[in-house]
C-alpha positions as CSV (number, residue, x, y, z in Angstrom):
1,M,-48.7,-58.0,42.1
2,R,-46.6,-57.4,45.0
3,D,-44.6,-54.6,46.2
4,A,-42.2,-53.5,48.7
5,T,-40.6,-49.9,49.6
6,V,-37.2,-49.7,48.3
7,T,-36.1,-46.1,49.1
8,P,-36.1,-43.6,52.0
9,G,-38.5,-41.4,50.0
10,G,-41.0,-44.4,49.9
11,D,-40.6,-45.7,45.8
12,R,-41.9,-49.2,45.4
13,I,-40.7,-51.8,43.5
14,R,-43.3,-54.3,42.1
15,W,-43.5,-57.7,40.9
16,V,-46.0,-60.4,39.5
17,E,-45.1,-63.7,42.0
18,V,-45.9,-67.2,41.0
19,P,-46.5,-69.2,43.8
20,G,-44.1,-72.5,44.0
21,Q,-41.4,-74.2,45.9
22,E,-38.4,-72.5,47.4
23,P,-35.8,-71.5,46.8
24,A,-37.6,-68.5,45.1
25,R,-36.3,-68.1,41.4
26,V,-36.2,-64.0,40.3
27,Y,-36.3,-62.9,36.7
28,V,-34.9,-59.8,36.1
29,H,-35.2,-57.6,33.0
30,G,-33.1,-55.7,30.8
31,L,-32.9,-51.9,30.2
32,G,-36.1,-50.4,29.1
33,A,-37.9,-53.9,29.4
34,T,-40.2,-55.4,32.1
35,S,-40.0,-59.2,33.4
36,P,-43.7,-59.9,33.0
37,A,-43.5,-59.3,29.2
38,Y,-40.2,-60.9,28.8
39,F,-40.5,-63.7,31.3
40,A,-43.5,-64.7,32.1
41,Q,-43.4,-67.4,28.9
42,A,-40.3,-68.9,30.3
43,A,-41.5,-68.6,33.6
44,A,-44.7,-70.7,32.5
45,H,-42.9,-73.3,30.1
46,P,-42.6,-77.1,31.5
47,L,-39.6,-77.2,31.8
48,L,-39.6,-74.3,34.5
49,T,-42.6,-74.4,36.7
50,G,-42.9,-75.6,40.0
51,R,-40.6,-73.5,41.7
52,R,-42.0,-69.5,43.6
53,S,-41.0,-67.4,41.0
54,L,-40.6,-63.8,41.4
55,L,-40.8,-61.6,37.9
56,V,-39.1,-58.4,39.0
57,D,-39.6,-54.9,37.6
58,L,-36.4,-52.9,38.2
59,L,-36.9,-49.2,40.1
60,G,-37.7,-46.6,37.2
61,H,-39.0,-49.4,34.7
62,G,-42.2,-51.5,34.0
63,I,-45.0,-51.5,36.9
64,S,-42.3,-50.0,39.7
65,D,-42.4,-46.8,40.7
66,R,-39.9,-44.5,38.4
67,P,-38.2,-41.9,41.3
68,T,-36.5,-38.4,39.7
69,D,-34.0,-38.3,42.5
70,F,-32.1,-41.8,42.3
71,D,-29.0,-42.2,41.0
72,Y,-29.6,-45.6,38.8
73,R,-26.2,-46.9,39.4
74,L,-26.2,-50.6,39.1
75,A,-25.0,-51.2,42.6
76,S,-28.0,-49.0,43.2
77,H,-30.4,-51.1,41.5
78,A,-28.9,-54.1,43.1
79,D,-29.1,-52.5,46.7
80,A,-33.2,-51.6,45.9
81,L,-33.7,-55.2,44.3
82,V,-32.1,-56.7,47.4
83,S,-34.5,-54.4,49.8
84,A,-37.8,-55.4,47.5
85,L,-36.3,-59.2,47.8
86,T,-35.5,-59.3,51.7
87,D,-38.9,-57.9,52.2
88,A,-40.6,-61.1,50.1
89,G,-38.3,-63.2,52.7
90,V,-36.0,-64.7,49.5
91,T,-32.7,-66.0,50.5
92,G,-30.6,-68.2,48.4
93,A,-32.7,-67.0,45.4
94,E,-31.7,-68.3,41.8
95,L,-31.6,-65.3,39.5
96,V,-32.5,-65.6,35.5
97,A,-31.1,-61.9,34.2
98,H,-31.0,-60.7,30.9
99,S,-28.8,-57.7,29.6
100,M,-28.4,-55.0,32.0
101,G,-30.7,-57.4,34.5
102,G,-27.6,-59.7,34.3
103,S,-24.9,-56.8,34.9
104,V,-27.8,-55.6,38.3
105,A,-27.8,-59.5,39.5
106,V,-23.8,-60.2,39.4
107,V,-23.3,-56.9,41.1
108,L,-26.0,-58.2,43.3
109,A,-24.6,-61.6,44.0
110,A,-21.4,-60.1,44.5
111,R,-22.8,-57.5,47.6
112,H,-25.1,-59.6,48.9
113,P,-23.9,-63.4,48.8
114,R,-26.2,-65.1,51.2
115,L,-29.5,-63.7,48.3
116,V,-28.1,-65.8,46.1
117,S,-28.0,-69.4,45.0
118,R,-27.1,-69.4,40.8
119,L,-27.0,-67.1,38.6
120,V,-28.0,-66.8,34.8
121,L,-27.5,-64.5,32.7
122,V,-28.9,-64.1,29.6
123,D,-26.6,-62.1,27.0
124,A,-25.6,-59.7,29.6
125,N,-23.9,-56.3,29.9
126,L,-20.2,-57.5,31.3
127,D,-17.9,-54.6,30.1
128,P,-18.1,-51.2,29.9
129,L,-19.5,-49.6,26.5
130,T,-18.3,-46.8,24.5
131,P,-21.1,-44.6,23.9
132,V,-22.1,-44.3,20.5
133,P,-24.1,-41.5,19.2
134,G,-27.0,-42.5,17.0
135,A,-27.1,-46.1,18.1
136,P,-29.8,-48.1,20.1
137,G,-30.4,-49.0,23.5
138,S,-27.5,-48.0,26.4
139,S,-25.1,-46.7,23.8
140,G,-26.9,-44.2,22.0
141,I,-28.8,-43.3,25.1
142,A,-25.7,-41.9,27.0
143,A,-24.0,-40.6,24.1
144,L,-26.8,-38.0,24.7
145,S,-26.8,-35.2,28.1
146,E,-29.7,-35.9,30.3
147,P,-31.1,-32.6,29.4
148,E,-30.8,-33.6,25.3
149,F,-32.1,-36.8,26.2
150,L,-35.2,-35.0,28.4
151,A,-35.7,-32.3,25.8
152,G,-36.5,-34.6,23.2
153,G,-33.9,-37.4,22.0
154,W,-35.4,-40.0,23.9
155,Q,-37.5,-39.7,20.7
156,R,-34.5,-40.7,18.6
157,I,-33.9,-43.3,21.0
158,R,-37.8,-44.4,20.2
159,D,-37.6,-44.3,16.5
160,L,-34.5,-46.9,16.6
161,A,-35.7,-49.2,19.4
162,G,-38.8,-50.0,17.0
163,P,-42.3,-51.0,18.1
164,H,-41.6,-54.0,20.3
165,W,-38.6,-52.6,22.5
166,W,-40.6,-49.6,22.6
167,S,-43.5,-51.0,24.2
168,T,-42.1,-51.6,27.6
169,M,-39.1,-48.7,27.2
170,R,-42.2,-45.8,27.5
171,L,-43.0,-47.3,30.6
172,A,-39.8,-46.7,31.8
173,G,-39.4,-43.0,33.3
174,L,-36.8,-40.8,31.4
175,E,-34.6,-40.5,34.0
176,A,-34.6,-43.7,34.9
177,L,-34.0,-44.8,31.4
178,H,-31.0,-42.4,31.3
179,R,-29.2,-42.8,33.7
180,S,-29.5,-46.5,33.6
181,A,-27.9,-46.5,29.9
182,V,-25.3,-44.0,31.1
183,H,-24.1,-46.0,34.0
184,L,-24.8,-49.6,32.4
185,T,-21.8,-48.0,29.8
186,R,-19.6,-47.2,32.3
187,G,-20.0,-50.4,34.3
188,T,-18.3,-50.6,37.5
189,T,-15.3,-50.9,39.4
190,P,-14.3,-53.9,39.7
191,T,-16.3,-54.5,36.2
192,M,-18.9,-56.8,36.3
193,R,-16.8,-59.8,34.6
194,E,-14.2,-59.6,37.2
195,L,-17.0,-59.5,39.7
196,L,-18.4,-62.8,38.0
197,L,-15.3,-64.3,37.7
198,E,-14.7,-64.3,41.5
199,L,-18.2,-65.5,42.3
200,S,-18.4,-68.8,43.7
201,I,-22.0,-70.0,42.6
202,P,-23.0,-71.4,39.9
203,R,-23.0,-69.4,37.3
204,T,-24.2,-70.2,33.6
205,F,-24.1,-67.3,30.1
206,L,-26.2,-67.3,27.5
207,Y,-25.8,-66.4,24.7
208,P,-27.4,-66.3,21.0
209,Q,-25.4,-68.6,18.7
210,A,-25.2,-66.9,15.7
211,D,-23.3,-64.0,17.7
212,G,-20.1,-66.6,18.1
213,A,-18.7,-67.0,21.4
214,P,-18.3,-64.0,23.5
215,A,-15.1,-62.3,24.7
216,G,-13.2,-63.7,27.1
217,T,-14.9,-67.2,27.1
218,E,-11.6,-69.0,27.9
219,A,-11.4,-67.2,31.6
220,L,-15.6,-67.3,32.3
221,T,-15.1,-70.9,31.4
222,E,-11.5,-71.9,33.1
223,A,-13.7,-69.8,36.5
224,G,-16.5,-72.3,36.3
225,V,-18.6,-70.3,34.6
226,R,-20.9,-72.2,32.1
227,V,-20.8,-70.4,28.6
228,V,-23.9,-71.9,26.7
229,P,-24.5,-70.8,22.8
230,V,-28.4,-70.8,22.0
231,P,-29.5,-71.7,18.3
232,D,-32.3,-69.5,16.2
233,C,-32.4,-66.3,18.7
234,G,-30.8,-62.8,19.0
235,H,-30.6,-61.1,22.0
236,N,-34.0,-61.5,23.6
237,I,-33.5,-65.3,23.7
238,M,-36.3,-66.4,26.0
239,L,-38.3,-64.5,23.2
240,D,-36.9,-65.7,20.1
241,N,-36.7,-69.5,21.3
242,P,-38.4,-70.0,24.4
243,D,-38.3,-73.7,24.3
244,A,-34.3,-73.7,24.0
245,F,-34.5,-70.9,26.6
246,A,-36.5,-73.2,28.7
247,R,-34.0,-76.3,28.2
248,E,-30.8,-74.5,28.8
249,T,-32.3,-72.6,31.4
250,A,-33.7,-75.6,33.5
251,A,-29.7,-77.2,33.1
252,A,-28.0,-74.4,34.5
253,L,-30.0,-74.8,37.1
254,S,-30.0,-78.3,38.2
255,A,-26.1,-78.7,37.0
256,D,-23.4,-79.3,39.6
257,G,-21.4,-76.7,40.9
């Protein structure tokens, strides 16, 4: 386990690092998740081994610190992650990022282009969402005010999330979880989708085949984004079908342009 200070108050991001060849490969988890739990199997897959790999937990999540005075905006997550990667001597990284982590990765690549050479988004959020009371995940969390969430609303989210997701969601700070969800649903200006379309690095978007092609596929493809369906999986592609995930990720990281 490695760590780096990423805020003026001394808060630390932590990650599990596997040695290997450069450039580094950085795995970034989604809301209420943790990269070692979600990406360890993928990072150890024969198609993806051999590269220096950092399985990073975003601030407020997993083994990283959970400050209550951090705003947890997508840009703030991205800048904190940049501080950690800079401390680790990472440049030109291959980012493999799931769900909210994909949103953070897009913002990071747009704000700090020297740090990213390739981007693999795993069913990532590209557009703002409408908060929906009683829904699982970010839209349900964002439908609650922060005082409501802290006073017990988190328990309803726990029950909706189920034991698998809650096993890592419970590691996140409550303020971190709520603020991250709120800012994920609000998105960015320009939107994550607009930022992604403007990037010049190789980009791939993996999605569950059963969900059908994501919105805006034609525009993504025209902008040079590889949009790739993955069979036999849900939102957690790397956990549901690790072999197909490794195969498509390896292809994305070796593709030209």
